[in-house]
N, C-alpha and C positions, 0 to 999 in steps of 0.2 A: 233761673234760680237766683235768689238773693245772695249777695255777698256782703259780709259785715267786717268792719275793722274797728277795734276799740280805739277811741280817741282821747279818753281822759279818765281820771280817777274821780271819786266823789260820786255825784249823780252821774252815772255812766251814760255817755252819749255814744251811740253807735251809728255808723253811716250805712244807709240803705241804698244800694244801687238801684236807681229807678229804671234801669234797663230791664228789671223784672216786669215792668209794665210796658213792654215793647209796643204792644198794640196801641196803648195810650200815646206813646211818643210819636208813633207814625201818624195817628189820627190828629195829633195836635200840630203837625207840621215840623216837629223836631226830627232830626235824622234818627233812623232806627238804631244806629250804632251809638247814639248818645248814652252816656252813663251818668246822668245827673244824680247827685246824691242828696238824700234827705236825711235829717238827723232825728233819731228815735230817742225818746226819754225812757230809758230802760228800767229805771228804779220804781216801776209799778208793775203789777201783774199784767196789765194791758201792754206795757212796753215789751215785756218778755214774750208775750204772745205775738206781738207784731214782728219781733226779731225772728220768731219761728215761722213766719209766713201766714199767721192766722189773722190777717187784717180784717176779714169779714166778721169774725167773732168780736174783734175789737170794736168795729163799727156798731154792732148790735149792743154790746155792753156799755160803751161810752156814750153813745147817742141817747140811750134811755135815761141816763143820770147826768146829763149835761151839767157839769159844774164849772166852777171858775178856777180849777187847779191847772197850773202850768203843764204838768206832765200829761194830764188827760187831753188838754187842748192841743198840745204838740202832737201827740199820737193820733188824735182824731184828724188833724190836718194831714198827716201822712196817709192814714187809712182812706180818707175821702179822696185824696189825690190818686191813690192806687185804684180806687173804685171808679175813677173817671168822673166823679161828681165835683167838678171844678168850682162851681158856684158855692156849694156848701163848704168845700175845702178852703176857699178864700175867707169865709167867715171864721172858720176854726183857726186858720193861720193868723188872721188879724186878732182874734181873741187871745191866742197864745202870746202874741207880742204885747197886747194890752195888759195882760196879767203880769208879764215880766217887767214892763215899764212901770206899772203901778207899784210893784214891790220895790223896784230900784229907786223910786222917788221918795221912799220913806226916810225920815231923818235918822241920824245917828247910825248909819250903816258902816260897819268896820271894813277895812281894806280887803280882808279875806272874803267876807260875804259879798262885797261889791264886785270882786273878780268873778265870783260864781254867778251873780245876777247878770253881769255883762255877758258871761258865757250863755246864759239862758236867752238873753235878748238876741245874741248872735245866732243861736239855734233857730229861733223863731224867724229871724230875717232870712236865714238860709232856706228854710222850708218854704217860706212865702216866695222867695226868689225862684225856687224850682217850679212852683205852681205857675208863676208869671211866665217863666220860660216855656212851659208846656202850653200855655195859652197864647204864645206868640208875642208876649210883651217883653222883648229883649231889654229895652231901656229900664223898665221896672225891675226886671231880674238883676240887671247890672247894679242898679242902685241898692237893692237889698243885699247882694253879695258883698258889695263894697262896704256897706254899713256893718255887716257881720264881721268882716275882716278887721275893720277899725275897732270894733267892740272887743273881739277876742280872737286873736290869731290861732288859739288852740282848737277852734272849730275848723278843721282842715277842709271840710266839705265845701265851705264857701269859696275858698281860693281855687279848688279843683273845678267847681262849677263855673266860676268867673272865667277861668282859662278855657273851659270847654265852649262857652257861648262866644268867647272872643275868637277862637279858632273857627267855629262854625260860621261866624259872620265873615271872617276873612276868606274862607273857602267860597262862600256864597258870592262875595264881591268879585272874586277872581273868575267866576264862571261867565 
């Protein structure tokens, strides 16, 4: 079952416990007890559906109208990861980050908007980090989680995920 925790105001970000995809974790080499967290952009119809566990419907809806909106790309990244379609998820995760980076690079961004854009970039890094961890790329995952933490400490999932992969690596080295 998915567990969610509200992490912010404004465009609401919710954390999705990837433990809901236990079979994916096991098949990817991550421990079955792992609870990596992905961030859902809930301020869309698809985000609300994703929070309610309807990721298959989100896939069907968002893939057919593939646009360059941050929320759609973010939620597509999460849905494709849950579906075990890691190659497609990597493209969606990278697209979400590209959209956030492009928006953040616009001139005359005020401080409030800049903080929100940093949060979006952190969300995208967090989700891509989870995907990389599931694929066994711990160094890439660590890099994304650290970038997310630097951009926006408000995205708590990044720190939790970094702690998790650090603990898992320590346990593996101790064996």
